[in-house]
C-alpha positions as CSV (number, residue, x, y, z in Angstrom):
1,M,17.6,3.7,-13.9
2,S,18.1,2.8,-10.0
3,N,15.7,0.4,-8.5
4,K,15.3,0.6,-4.7
5,I,13.7,-2.2,-2.6
6,I,12.4,-1.6,0.8
7,D,12.1,-4.9,2.3
8,F,9.5,-5.7,5.3
9,Y,9.1,-9.3,4.0
10,K,12.3,-10.8,4.9
11,G,11.5,-13.8,7.5
12,Y,7.9,-14.0,6.0
13,E,9.1,-16.3,3.2
14,G,6.3,-18.5,2.4
15,E,3.6,-16.4,3.7
16,P,1.5,-14.1,1.5
17,E,3.3,-11.0,0.0
18,I,2.4,-7.7,-1.0
19,Q,4.3,-5.4,-3.2
20,I,3.6,-1.6,-3.6
21,S,5.7,-0.1,-6.3
22,S,5.9,3.1,-8.5
23,K,7.6,2.7,-11.9
24,N,9.7,5.7,-12.7
25,E,13.2,6.8,-12.9
26,G,13.9,6.2,-9.3
27,S,11.4,3.1,-9.3
28,V,10.6,2.1,-5.6
29,T,9.2,-1.4,-4.3
30,L,7.9,-1.9,-0.9
31,R,7.9,-5.5,-0.1
32,I,5.8,-6.4,3.0
33,W,4.5,-9.3,4.7
34,E,0.5,-9.4,4.1
35,G,-0.4,-9.2,7.6
36,Y,1.5,-5.8,8.1
37,F,-0.8,-4.8,4.9
38,D,-4.0,-6.1,6.9
39,N,-2.9,-4.0,9.8
40,I,-3.0,-0.8,7.8
41,M,-6.0,-1.7,5.8
42,M,-8.1,-2.5,9.1
43,G,-7.0,1.2,10.2
44,I,-8.9,2.7,7.6
45,K,-12.5,3.6,8.5
46,A,-15.6,3.6,6.3
47,D,-16.6,6.7,5.1
48,S,-20.4,7.3,5.7
49,S,-20.9,3.7,6.6
50,H,-19.3,2.4,3.2
51,W,-16.1,1.6,2.1
52,T,-14.1,3.9,-0.7
53,A,-10.9,3.8,-2.4
54,L,-8.4,1.4,-1.4
55,A,-10.5,0.1,1.7
56,Y,-13.3,-0.8,-0.6
57,Y,-11.0,-3.1,-2.7
58,Y,-9.6,-4.6,0.1
59,H,-12.7,-5.3,1.8
60,L,-14.4,-7.0,-1.3
61,H,-11.2,-8.7,-1.8
62,E,-11.0,-7.4,-5.3
63,G,-8.3,-5.3,-7.3
64,W,-5.0,-6.7,-6.6
65,Y,-6.3,-10.1,-5.4
66,E,-8.1,-10.5,-8.6
67,N,-5.7,-8.8,-11.2
68,S,-2.1,-8.6,-10.0
69,P,-0.3,-6.3,-10.3
70,W,-3.0,-3.7,-10.2
71,A,-2.9,0.0,-10.6
72,I,-4.0,2.1,-7.7
73,P,-6.9,4.1,-9.8
74,D,-7.1,7.3,-7.3
75,I,-3.8,8.1,-5.8
76,D,-5.5,11.0,-4.0
77,A,-8.1,9.1,-2.2
78,A,-5.8,6.4,-1.3
79,L,-3.4,9.1,0.4
80,E,-6.3,10.6,2.1
81,Q,-7.3,7.2,3.5
82,L,-3.7,6.4,4.5
83,E,-3.0,9.7,5.9
84,R,-6.1,9.4,8.3
85,V,-5.0,6.3,9.9
86,N,-4.5,6.5,13.6
87,K,-0.6,5.3,13.6
88,A,-0.4,4.9,17.2
89,E,-2.5,1.8,17.1
90,F,0.5,0.3,15.2
91,Y,3.7,-1.1,16.2
92,D,6.6,0.7,15.1
93,E,7.3,-1.6,12.2
94,T,4.0,-1.1,10.8
95,Q,4.1,2.7,11.3
96,E,7.4,2.5,9.3
97,I,5.6,0.6,6.4
98,L,3.0,3.0,6.5
99,K,5.3,6.0,6.0
100,H,7.1,4.3,3.0
101,F,3.7,3.7,1.7
102,I,2.6,7.1,1.9
103,E,6.0,8.4,0.5
104,I,5.5,6.5,-2.7
105,L,2.1,7.4,-3.3
106,L,3.1,11.4,-2.7
107,N,6.3,10.8,-5.1
108,A,4.1,9.3,-7.8
109,K,1.2,12.1,-7.4
110,S,3.9,14.7,-7.6
111,N,5.6,12.8,-10.8
112,N,2.2,12.0,-12.3
113,E,2.9,8.4,-12.1
114,E,1.1,5.3,-11.3
115,V,1.4,2.9,-8.3
116,W,1.0,-0.7,-8.4
117,I,0.0,-3.3,-5.8
118,A,1.0,-6.9,-6.3
119,Y,-0.2,-9.9,-4.3
120,D,1.7,-13.1,-4.3
């Protein structure tokens, strides 16, 4: 079993870290500085004046903040939110992280697998 690590945390050691990972034959872990994750989450707009899916857990400081690692309960909803984010608002590195995040979710969806978020 191969384990691929995509590292956008290097240079931020000592700062909060988010890990987004799938557990499968080709396991992938995306390591990112929390600031990049915050930028992506702030790019998600509320649905009809309230938060849903990943944005709900982020804004209420629940999910991965309380129980780490935490399985994303609705991969479809998370994908929909992330695909609607205006990527042009982000610097290149954040755009690349978002692309990897979406790829992990798409791969997990097609293989009927879970995606986990860990906060450290």
